[in-house]
C-alpha positions as CSV (number, residue, x, y, z in Angstrom):
1,X,-25.1,-26.5,3.9
2,X,-24.2,-25.8,0.3
3,X,-26.8,-25.6,-2.4
4,X,-26.6,-29.2,-3.8
5,X,-29.5,-28.7,-6.2
6,X,-27.6,-26.0,-8.1
7,X,-24.0,-27.3,-7.6
8,X,-24.3,-31.1,-8.4
9,X,-25.3,-30.7,-12.1
10,X,-22.4,-28.2,-12.6
11,X,-19.9,-30.6,-11.1
12,X,-20.7,-33.1,-13.8
13,X,-19.9,-30.5,-16.4
14,X,-16.4,-29.7,-15.1
15,X,-13.5,-30.3,-17.5
16,X,-10.5,-32.4,-16.6
17,X,-8.2,-29.4,-17.3
18,X,-6.2,-26.9,-15.3
19,X,-7.9,-23.7,-14.3
20,X,-9.4,-21.5,-11.5
21,X,-12.6,-22.1,-9.6
22,X,-14.6,-19.3,-8.0
23,X,-16.9,-20.0,-5.1
24,X,-19.9,-17.7,-4.4
25,X,-22.4,-17.3,-1.6
26,X,-26.2,-16.9,-1.9
27,X,-25.8,-13.1,-2.5
28,X,-23.4,-13.7,-5.4
29,X,-20.3,-12.5,-3.5
30,X,-17.0,-14.2,-4.3
31,X,-15.9,-15.9,-1.1
32,X,-13.0,-18.1,-2.3
33,X,-10.8,-18.5,-5.4
34,X,-8.6,-21.5,-5.9
35,X,-6.5,-23.1,-8.7
36,X,-6.5,-26.7,-9.8
37,X,-4.4,-29.0,-11.9
38,X,-7.6,-30.9,-12.8
39,X,-10.7,-28.8,-12.1
40,X,-13.2,-31.7,-12.0
41,X,-11.2,-33.6,-9.4
42,X,-10.4,-30.6,-7.2
43,X,-13.8,-29.0,-7.1
44,X,-15.5,-32.4,-6.5
45,X,-13.3,-32.9,-3.4
46,X,-14.9,-29.9,-1.7
47,X,-18.5,-31.2,-2.0
48,X,-18.2,-35.0,-1.9
49,X,-15.2,-35.9,0.3
50,X,-15.4,-36.0,4.1
51,X,-14.4,-35.3,6.8
52,X,-13.0,-31.8,6.0
53,X,-11.0,-29.4,8.1
54,X,-13.2,-26.9,10.0
55,X,-11.9,-24.0,7.9
56,X,-12.8,-25.8,4.7
57,X,-16.2,-26.9,5.9
58,X,-17.1,-23.4,7.0
59,X,-16.4,-22.1,3.4
60,X,-18.3,-25.0,1.8
61,X,-21.3,-24.5,3.9
62,X,-21.5,-20.9,2.6
63,X,-21.2,-21.9,-1.1
64,X,-24.4,-21.3,-3.2
65,X,-22.8,-21.5,-6.6
66,X,-19.4,-21.6,-8.4
67,X,-17.8,-20.6,-11.6
68,X,-14.6,-21.8,-13.3
69,X,-12.1,-20.6,-15.9
70,X,-10.0,-23.0,-17.9
71,X,-6.3,-22.2,-18.4
72,X,-3.7,-23.7,-20.7
73,X,-1.3,-24.6,-17.8
74,X,-1.3,-24.8,-14.0
75,X,1.2,-21.9,-14.1
76,X,-1.4,-19.8,-15.9
77,X,-3.9,-20.8,-13.3
78,X,-1.6,-19.6,-10.5
79,X,-1.2,-16.2,-12.1
80,X,-5.0,-15.9,-12.7
81,X,-5.7,-16.9,-9.1
82,X,-3.4,-14.2,-7.7
83,X,-5.1,-11.6,-10.0
84,X,-8.6,-12.6,-8.9
85,X,-7.7,-12.7,-5.2
86,X,-6.2,-9.2,-5.4
87,X,-9.3,-7.9,-7.3
88,X,-12.1,-9.5,-5.2
89,X,-10.4,-10.0,-1.8
90,X,-12.4,-13.2,-1.0
91,X,-13.0,-13.8,2.7
92,X,-11.7,-17.4,2.7
93,X,-8.4,-16.7,0.9
94,X,-5.1,-16.0,2.5
95,X,-4.2,-12.4,1.6
96,X,-1.0,-10.5,1.9
97,X,-1.8,-7.2,3.7
98,X,0.2,-4.1,2.9
99,X,2.5,-3.6,5.9
100,X,3.4,0.0,5.3
101,X,6.8,0.9,6.5
102,X,7.7,-2.6,7.6
103,X,9.9,-3.6,4.6
104,X,12.1,-1.3,2.6
105,X,14.8,-1.7,0.1
106,X,18.0,0.1,-1.0
107,X,18.3,0.8,-4.7
108,X,21.5,1.5,-6.6
109,X,21.6,1.7,-10.4
110,X,25.2,0.8,-11.5
111,X,24.4,1.8,-15.1
112,X,24.4,5.5,-14.1
113,X,27.6,7.5,-14.4
114,X,27.5,8.5,-10.8
115,X,25.0,6.1,-9.1
116,X,23.1,7.4,-6.1
117,X,21.6,5.4,-3.2
118,X,17.8,5.4,-2.8
119,X,15.4,4.0,-0.3
120,X,12.1,2.5,-1.6
121,X,9.2,0.3,-0.7
122,X,8.5,-0.7,-4.3
123,X,11.3,-2.5,-6.0
124,X,10.9,-2.8,-9.8
125,X,12.4,-4.8,-12.7
126,X,14.3,-1.7,-14.0
127,X,17.8,-3.1,-14.2
128,X,18.9,-1.5,-10.9
129,X,20.2,-3.5,-7.9
130,X,17.9,-3.8,-4.9
131,X,19.1,-4.8,-1.4
132,X,16.7,-5.9,1.3
133,X,14.0,-6.2,2.6
134,X,15.0,-4.4,5.7
135,X,12.8,-4.0,8.7
136,X,12.7,-4.3,12.5
137,X,15.7,-2.7,14.2
138,X,17.7,-2.9,11.0
139,X,16.1,-0.3,8.7
140,X,17.1,0.7,5.2
141,X,17.6,4.3,6.5
142,X,20.1,3.0,9.1
143,X,21.9,0.9,6.6
144,X,22.1,3.9,4.2
145,X,23.7,5.8,7.0
146,X,26.5,3.2,7.2
147,X,27.0,3.3,3.4
148,X,27.2,7.1,3.4
149,X,29.6,7.2,6.4
150,X,32.0,4.5,5.1
151,X,31.8,4.9,1.3
152,X,30.5,8.4,0.6
153,X,27.9,7.3,-1.9
154,X,25.5,10.1,-2.7
155,X,21.9,9.9,-1.6
156,X,20.6,13.0,-3.3
157,X,18.7,13.0,-6.6
158,X,20.5,16.2,-7.7
159,X,21.9,16.6,-11.2
160,X,25.7,16.4,-11.7
161,X,26.1,20.1,-12.3
162,X,26.2,21.6,-8.8
163,X,28.4,24.7,-8.3
164,X,29.3,23.9,-4.7
165,X,29.5,21.0,-2.3
166,X,26.5,20.3,-0.1
167,X,26.5,19.8,3.7
168,X,27.0,16.0,3.4
169,X,30.4,16.6,1.7
170,X,31.5,19.0,4.5
171,X,30.7,16.4,7.2
172,X,32.3,13.5,5.4
173,X,29.1,11.7,4.2
174,X,29.5,12.2,0.4
175,X,32.3,12.3,-2.1
176,X,30.4,15.1,-4.0
177,X,30.8,13.8,-7.6
178,X,28.4,16.5,-8.7
179,X,31.2,19.2,-8.2
180,X,34.0,17.1,-9.6
181,X,35.6,16.6,-6.1
182,X,36.2,13.0,-7.1
183,X,37.1,11.2,-10.3
184,X,34.6,8.9,-12.0
185,X,36.9,5.9,-11.3
186,X,37.3,6.7,-7.6
187,X,33.5,7.1,-7.2
188,X,33.0,3.8,-9.0
189,X,35.3,2.1,-6.6
190,X,33.3,3.6,-3.7
191,X,30.0,2.3,-5.2
192,X,31.5,-1.1,-5.7
193,X,32.6,-1.2,-2.0
194,X,29.0,-0.2,-1.0
195,X,27.5,-3.0,-3.1
196,X,30.0,-5.5,-1.7
197,X,29.0,-4.4,1.8
198,X,25.3,-4.7,1.1
199,X,25.8,-8.2,-0.4
200,X,28.0,-9.4,2.6
201,X,31.3,-9.5,0.7
202,X,33.0,-6.6,2.3
203,X,33.8,-6.7,6.1
204,X,35.8,-3.5,6.2
205,X,32.9,-1.3,7.3
206,X,33.3,-2.0,11.0
207,X,37.0,-1.2,11.0
208,X,36.5,2.1,9.1
209,X,33.6,3.2,11.4
210,X,35.7,2.4,14.5
211,X,38.5,4.5,13.2
212,X,36.2,7.5,12.4
213,X,34.7,7.2,15.9
214,X,38.1,7.3,17.5
215,X,39.2,10.3,15.3
216,X,36.0,12.2,16.2
217,X,36.5,11.5,19.9
218,X,40.1,12.7,19.8
219,X,38.9,15.9,18.1
220,X,36.4,16.3,20.9
221,X,33.5,16.1,18.4
222,X,31.5,13.9,20.7
223,X,28.2,14.3,19.0
224,X,29.6,12.8,15.8
225,X,31.5,10.1,17.8
226,X,28.1,9.1,19.3
227,X,26.6,8.7,15.9
228,X,29.5,6.6,14.8
229,X,29.1,4.5,17.9
230,X,25.4,3.9,16.9
231,X,26.4,2.9,13.4
232,X,29.0,0.5,14.9
233,X,26.4,-1.2,17.0
234,X,24.2,-1.6,13.9
235,X,27.0,-3.2,11.9
236,X,27.7,-5.6,14.8
237,X,24.0,-6.4,15.0
238,X,24.0,-7.3,11.3
239,X,27.2,-9.4,11.7
240,X,25.5,-11.3,14.5
241,X,22.9,-12.4,12.0
242,X,25.5,-14.0,9.8
243,X,24.8,-17.7,9.2
244,X,27.9,-19.5,10.3
245,X,28.9,-22.4,8.2
246,X,26.4,-21.7,5.4
247,X,27.2,-19.9,2.2
248,X,23.9,-18.5,0.9
249,X,23.7,-15.4,-1.2
250,X,20.0,-14.7,-1.5
251,X,17.1,-17.0,-0.4
252,X,13.7,-16.7,1.1
253,X,12.2,-19.2,3.7
254,X,8.4,-19.6,3.9
255,X,6.5,-21.6,6.5
256,X,2.7,-22.3,6.6
257,X,1.0,-23.7,9.7
258,X,-2.7,-24.4,10.5
259,X,-4.7,-25.8,13.4
260,X,-7.6,-26.7,11.1
261,X,-9.5,-23.5,11.7
262,X,-6.9,-20.8,11.6
263,X,-3.6,-20.5,9.7
264,X,-0.5,-18.3,9.3
265,X,2.4,-17.8,7.0
266,X,5.8,-16.5,8.0
267,X,8.6,-15.4,5.7
268,X,12.3,-15.0,6.6
269,X,14.7,-13.5,4.0
270,X,18.5,-14.3,3.8
271,X,20.6,-11.7,2.0
272,X,24.4,-11.8,1.7
273,X,24.4,-14.8,4.1
274,X,22.7,-12.7,6.7
275,X,19.2,-13.4,8.2
276,X,17.0,-10.3,7.9
277,X,13.8,-9.4,9.7
278,X,10.8,-11.5,8.4
279,X,7.1,-11.0,8.6
280,X,4.1,-13.1,9.6
281,X,0.5,-13.1,8.3
282,X,-2.5,-14.7,9.9
283,X,-5.4,-15.9,7.9
284,X,-8.6,-18.1,7.9
285,X,-8.0,-19.5,4.3
286,X,-9.9,-22.5,3.1
287,X,-7.3,-24.0,0.8
288,X,-5.1,-27.1,1.2
289,X,-1.8,-26.4,2.8
290,X,0.3,-26.5,-0.4
291,X,-2.3,-24.4,-2.4
292,X,-2.5,-21.8,0.3
293,X,1.3,-21.4,0.5
294,X,1.7,-21.2,-3.2
295,X,-1.1,-18.6,-3.4
296,X,0.6,-16.5,-0.7
297,X,4.0,-16.8,-2.4
298,X,2.6,-15.5,-5.7
299,X,1.1,-12.5,-3.9
300,X,4.4,-11.9,-2.0
301,X,6.5,-11.7,-5.1
302,X,4.2,-9.3,-6.9
303,X,6.0,-6.5,-5.0
304,X,9.3,-8.1,-4.0
305,X,12.4,-9.2,-5.9
306,X,12.5,-12.9,-6.5
307,X,15.7,-14.7,-5.2
308,X,17.3,-17.7,-6.9
309,X,16.4,-20.0,-3.9
310,X,13.1,-20.5,-2.0
311,X,12.6,-22.9,0.8
312,X,9.2,-24.1,2.1
313,X,7.9,-26.4,4.8
314,X,5.0,-28.0,2.9
315,X,5.6,-30.7,0.4
316,X,3.8,-30.1,-2.9
317,X,4.4,-29.8,-6.6
318,X,6.0,-26.4,-6.9
319,X,7.1,-26.7,-10.5
320,X,4.3,-24.4,-11.9
321,X,5.2,-21.8,-9.2
322,X,8.9,-22.1,-10.0
323,X,8.1,-21.5,-13.7
324,X,6.1,-18.4,-13.0
325,X,8.8,-16.9,-10.6
326,X,11.7,-17.9,-13.0
327,X,9.9,-15.9,-15.7
328,X,9.4,-13.0,-13.4
329,X,13.1,-13.1,-12.2
330,X,14.6,-13.6,-15.6
331,X,16.6,-16.6,-14.2
332,X,16.1,-20.0,-12.7
333,X,14.3,-20.2,-9.3
334,X,14.6,-23.3,-7.2
335,X,11.8,-24.2,-4.7
336,X,12.4,-27.0,-2.3
337,X,11.7,-28.5,1.2
338,X,15.0,-28.7,3.1
339,X,15.4,-32.1,4.8
340,X,18.5,-31.6,6.9
341,X,21.2,-29.2,8.1
342,X,21.0,-25.5,8.8
343,X,18.4,-24.8,6.1
344,X,16.1,-27.3,7.8
345,X,16.8,-25.4,11.1
346,X,15.9,-22.1,9.5
347,X,12.6,-23.6,8.2
348,X,11.8,-24.8,11.7
349,X,12.5,-21.3,13.1
350,X,10.2,-19.8,10.4
351,X,7.6,-22.4,11.2
352,X,7.7,-21.5,15.0
353,X,7.3,-17.8,14.1
354,X,4.2,-18.6,12.0
355,X,2.7,-20.7,14.8
356,X,3.3,-18.0,17.3
357,X,1.6,-15.5,15.0
358,X,-1.4,-17.8,14.5
359,X,-1.8,-18.2,18.3
360,X,-1.3,-14.6,19.2
361,X,-3.6,-13.2,16.5
362,X,-6.5,-15.5,17.1
363,X,-8.5,-13.1,19.3
364,X,-7.5,-10.1,17.2
365,X,-8.5,-11.9,14.0
366,X,-11.9,-12.7,15.5
367,X,-12.5,-9.1,16.5
368,X,-11.4,-7.9,13.0
369,X,-13.8,-10.3,11.3
370,X,-16.6,-9.1,13.6
371,X,-15.7,-5.5,12.7
372,X,-15.7,-6.2,8.9
373,X,-17.5,-9.3,7.6
374,X,-19.7,-9.4,10.8
375,X,-20.6,-5.8,10.5
376,X,-21.6,-6.2,6.8
377,X,-23.9,-9.1,7.7
378,X,-25.4,-7.1,10.5
379,X,-25.9,-4.1,8.2
380,X,-27.8,-6.3,5.7
381,X,-30.0,-7.5,8.5
382,X,-30.8,-4.1,10.0
383,X,-31.4,-2.3,6.7
384,X,-32.9,-5.2,4.7
385,X,-30.1,-5.2,2.1
386,X,-29.2,-8.2,-0.1
387,X,-25.5,-7.5,0.3
388,X,-23.2,-4.9,1.9
389,X,-20.0,-6.3,0.3
390,X,-19.1,-3.1,-1.6
391,X,-20.0,0.2,0.1
392,X,-19.2,3.5,-1.5
393,X,-19.5,6.9,0.3
394,X,-19.4,10.4,-1.2
395,X,-18.6,13.7,0.5
396,X,-18.2,17.3,-0.7
397,X,-15.6,19.7,0.6
398,X,-15.2,23.5,0.0
399,X,-14.9,26.8,1.8
400,X,-17.8,29.1,1.0
401,X,-18.2,27.6,-2.4
402,X,-14.5,28.0,-3.5
403,X,-12.2,25.1,-4.5
404,X,-15.2,22.7,-4.6
405,X,-14.1,19.0,-4.6
406,X,-15.6,15.6,-3.7
407,X,-14.4,12.3,-2.6
408,X,-15.6,8.8,-3.3
409,X,-14.3,6.1,-0.9
410,X,-14.9,2.4,-1.1
411,X,-15.0,-0.4,1.5
412,X,-15.1,-4.0,0.5
413,X,-16.1,-6.6,3.1
414,X,-16.0,-3.9,5.7
415,X,-12.4,-2.9,5.0
416,X,-10.8,0.0,3.1
417,X,-10.2,-0.6,-0.6
418,X,-7.9,2.3,-1.2
419,X,-7.3,1.3,-4.8
420,X,-11.0,2.0,-5.5
421,X,-11.0,5.6,-4.1
422,X,-11.8,8.4,-6.5
423,X,-11.4,12.2,-6.4
424,X,-13.6,14.7,-8.2
425,X,-13.2,18.4,-9.0
426,X,-16.6,20.0,-9.2
427,X,-17.1,21.5,-12.7
428,X,-20.6,22.7,-13.3
429,X,-21.9,24.1,-9.9
430,X,-21.5,27.7,-9.0
431,X,-21.4,28.9,-5.4
432,X,-22.2,27.1,-2.2
433,X,-24.6,24.3,-3.3
434,X,-23.8,20.9,-1.8
435,X,-27.0,19.3,-3.2
436,X,-26.1,20.0,-6.9
437,X,-22.4,19.2,-6.2
438,X,-23.5,15.7,-5.0
439,X,-25.8,15.3,-8.0
440,X,-22.8,16.1,-10.3
441,X,-20.5,13.7,-8.6
442,X,-23.0,10.8,-8.6
443,X,-24.0,11.5,-12.1
444,X,-20.4,11.4,-13.3
445,X,-19.6,8.2,-11.3
446,X,-22.6,6.4,-12.7
447,X,-22.1,7.7,-16.2
448,X,-18.6,6.1,-16.2
449,X,-20.3,2.8,-15.2
450,X,-22.9,3.1,-17.9
451,X,-20.2,3.8,-20.5
452,X,-18.4,0.5,-19.6
453,X,-15.4,2.1,-17.9
454,X,-13.6,-0.7,-16.2
455,X,-12.5,1.4,-13.3
456,X,-16.1,2.2,-12.5
457,X,-17.7,-1.1,-13.7
458,X,-18.5,-2.7,-10.3
459,X,-21.5,-1.0,-8.8
460,X,-21.9,-0.6,-5.1
461,X,-24.2,-2.7,-3.0
462,X,-24.8,0.4,-0.8
463,X,-24.2,4.1,-1.3
464,X,-23.7,6.2,1.9
465,X,-24.4,10.0,1.9
466,X,-23.1,12.2,4.7
467,X,-26.3,14.0,5.8
468,X,-29.9,13.7,6.7
469,X,-33.2,13.5,4.6
470,X,-32.5,16.5,2.4
471,X,-29.0,15.4,1.3
472,X,-30.2,11.8,0.9
473,X,-33.2,12.6,-1.4
474,X,-31.2,15.0,-3.5
475,X,-28.6,12.3,-4.0
476,X,-31.2,9.7,-4.7
477,X,-32.9,11.8,-7.3
478,X,-29.6,12.3,-9.0
479,X,-29.0,8.6,-9.1
480,X,-32.5,7.9,-10.5
481,X,-31.9,10.5,-13.2
482,X,-28.7,8.7,-14.2
483,X,-30.8,5.5,-14.7
484,X,-29.8,3.5,-11.7
485,X,-31.6,2.3,-8.6
486,X,-29.1,1.2,-5.9
487,X,-29.6,1.0,-2.1
488,X,-28.7,4.4,-0.6
489,X,-28.7,5.7,3.0
490,X,-27.8,9.0,4.7
491,X,-26.0,9.2,8.0
492,X,-26.8,12.3,10.0
493,X,-23.8,13.3,12.1
494,X,-25.4,14.9,15.2
495,X,-27.6,11.9,16.3
496,X,-26.0,9.3,14.0
497,X,-29.4,8.5,12.6
498,X,-29.6,6.4,9.5
499,X,-32.1,7.7,6.9
500,X,-33.3,5.4,4.1
501,X,-35.3,6.0,0.9
502,X,-37.9,3.5,2.0
503,X,-39.2,5.3,5.1
504,X,-39.5,8.8,6.6
505,X,-38.5,7.5,10.0
506,X,-34.8,7.0,10.7
507,X,-33.2,3.7,11.7
508,X,-31.7,4.0,15.1
509,X,-28.9,1.6,16.0
510,X,-27.2,1.3,19.4
511,X,-24.0,3.4,19.6
512,X,-21.9,0.2,20.1
513,X,-23.5,-1.6,17.1
514,X,-20.8,-3.0,14.7
515,X,-23.1,-2.0,11.8
516,X,-23.3,1.6,12.9
517,X,-19.6,1.7,13.6
518,X,-18.9,0.5,10.0
519,X,-21.1,3.2,8.5
520,X,-19.3,5.8,10.7
521,X,-15.9,4.5,9.5
522,X,-17.0,4.8,5.9
523,X,-18.4,8.3,6.4
524,X,-15.4,9.5,8.3
525,X,-13.0,8.2,5.7
526,X,-14.9,9.9,2.9
527,X,-14.8,13.2,5.0
528,X,-11.0,12.8,5.6
529,X,-10.3,12.0,1.9
530,X,-12.4,15.0,0.7
531,X,-10.8,17.4,3.2
532,X,-7.3,16.3,2.2
533,X,-8.0,16.8,-1.5
534,X,-9.7,20.2,-0.9
535,X,-6.7,21.3,1.2
536,X,-4.2,20.2,-1.5
537,X,-6.3,21.9,-4.2
538,X,-6.5,25.2,-2.2
539,X,-2.8,25.2,-1.3
540,X,-2.0,24.6,-4.9
541,X,-4.1,27.5,-6.0
542,X,-2.8,30.0,-3.5
543,X,0.7,28.6,-3.9
544,X,0.4,29.3,-7.6
545,X,-0.3,33.0,-6.8
546,X,2.9,33.2,-4.8
547,X,5.0,31.6,-7.5
548,X,4.0,34.5,-9.8
549,X,6.4,36.6,-7.8
550,X,9.9,36.7,-9.2
551,X,12.3,34.6,-7.1
552,X,9.5,32.7,-5.4
553,X,9.3,29.1,-6.5
554,X,7.3,26.2,-5.2
555,X,9.6,25.5,-2.3
556,X,9.5,29.1,-0.9
557,X,5.7,29.3,-1.5
558,X,5.2,26.2,0.6
559,X,7.4,27.6,3.4
560,X,5.4,30.9,3.5
561,X,2.0,29.1,3.5
562,X,3.2,26.7,6.2
563,X,4.4,29.6,8.3
564,X,1.4,32.0,7.9
565,X,-1.5,29.9,6.6
566,X,-2.9,32.1,3.8
567,X,-2.0,34.6,1.1
568,X,-4.1,37.3,2.9
569,X,-2.0,36.9,6.0
570,X,1.2,37.1,3.9
571,X,0.0,40.3,2.3
572,X,-0.2,42.0,5.7
573,X,3.3,41.1,6.9
574,X,5.9,43.8,7.3
575,X,9.2,43.3,5.4
576,X,11.1,42.5,8.7
577,X,8.8,39.5,9.4
578,X,9.2,38.2,5.8
579,X,13.0,38.5,6.1
580,X,13.1,36.5,9.4
581,X,10.9,33.7,8.0
582,X,12.8,30.4,8.0
583,X,14.0,29.5,4.6
584,X,13.6,33.0,3.1
585,X,16.4,35.2,1.8
586,X,16.3,39.0,2.0
587,X,16.0,39.4,-1.8
588,X,13.1,36.9,-1.8
589,X,11.4,38.6,1.1
590,X,11.7,42.0,-0.5
591,X,10.2,40.6,-3.7
592,X,7.2,39.4,-1.9
593,X,6.8,42.6,0.0
594,X,7.1,44.8,-3.1
595,X,4.7,42.6,-5.0
596,X,1.9,43.3,-2.6
597,X,2.9,46.8,-1.4
598,X,5.0,48.4,-4.1
599,X,4.8,49.4,-7.8
600,X,5.5,45.9,-8.9
601,X,2.2,44.6,-7.6
602,X,0.0,43.1,-10.3
603,X,2.7,43.3,-13.1
604,X,4.2,40.5,-15.0
605,X,1.9,37.9,-13.5
606,X,2.0,34.4,-14.8
607,X,-1.1,32.7,-16.1
608,X,-2.4,30.0,-13.8
609,X,-2.9,26.7,-15.6
610,X,-6.1,24.8,-15.4
611,X,-5.3,21.6,-13.4
612,X,-8.9,20.2,-13.3
613,X,-8.5,16.4,-13.3
614,X,-12.2,15.6,-13.4
615,X,-13.0,12.2,-12.1
616,X,-9.5,10.8,-12.3
617,X,-7.7,9.6,-9.3
């Protein structure tokens, strides 16, 4: 039951203005963020109206206190709500997870003299044209293959001053404007054709690919003919997604469904009158249907281009959302609930996909919550913590005291918070001394917090150290010297014992304990992040040594290090081995050999630049 004694007096003070309300649990953790047209009316409904949906009641029962922030308009409240959800990741809000690799876009900037085609996951408002999102069996890479084969638009980032044509030109995949093989007008026509194809205006691609496939087969170039056949199948698959009888340039369809306990949102984009692959997202949000959907849409368009038309399945006042998105798009955005026709059918299909996602992910979601929120609650119980919402873990990485670096990873509510990760280059410690390295890192992290640095302002509820008693107490002393007293534990790898600063005896948890598994995930992630940073730092250092050799740039130095692993190994190689290394030319190989074996060794060496980036990410 919610804390009525604390909440009832605050309800009376609520203003009748738009704004955002922030629900907190007994530990002060933010568990839900919502927006309201009238704060007093909306917040009062949570605590005084009944009955409530199960998902809402579960959130209300956990509320110990709330805050609110008044905004000028409901549109401002929407923007603030999305910002706070992204920052705090409340457990009862619907959140858009980053589906890496699922959705990609094709970018063409028509303002350039010879525009190139790029594939990106992060569209921007930079004046370029973006096509997509592509996903499923129709990927941006596959579509780019069609554009190259049919129109010859370049995909390389190279400057327009090449002396000879690249391989793509020789196999008919590029018009090679960089060498003057095509006039600017001819290339512009090709780019226009590509844009028309991507927007669904040009249907010549299938015919041209079919002709190229036949020509390749007649020339007995069967390998290329097979590739053209695959491209032809892709084009036909795209054409099968064309919406017959409906002329729609760009639009997105959103559907929200709930069974009172769980919920899900599905989105289906239409581009160039073609239905592209959508995505579904399950959740256990505690908002009303319209509010939950608006919150999701605001998050969705933070990283996706906004179309002129948006269709939804839940009736609500979308005018504030439309105003926000119109401003983001730089043009009018219309949001509506289709009542009839093909658009209504598309919303129904989107709704069915959302419902299927909700039903299929129920068990998976329950396991995920047990692994995250449940593990945090269990950790608090086992270690006597007030909260385990924010856990930070630090690890040191080096080889015999060289290239010393450290990592700081962060988990919020039991899940990775990659945006809070930090990397440190050790500055003050000489030799192999992990204890003093850890003291330096914690000192710097907490000094940033004490100085009011926003990136380090939020302190952890628990600090995890990879190691036993010795490492733990060294780190704890460093923290106390910095003027802080935060809960800290050490996790010893061999027996997975948990050491605390409150007792000399370790805490032993069962190997299948969700709390122990959470600490292991945090520790292993810190180790992985530190090892990766150390490896990159080391490779950069030894790569810099190779680039001192005349004729060896960054690319060839990476090739050599990838092939042989270290500079010491490269020094021992005979000239014949260097010459036969993939990617190496004979002059470059001779330069490397003479640098380490001939009179040239040690002369004309470049000065390595200091690339210490301190505590910056």
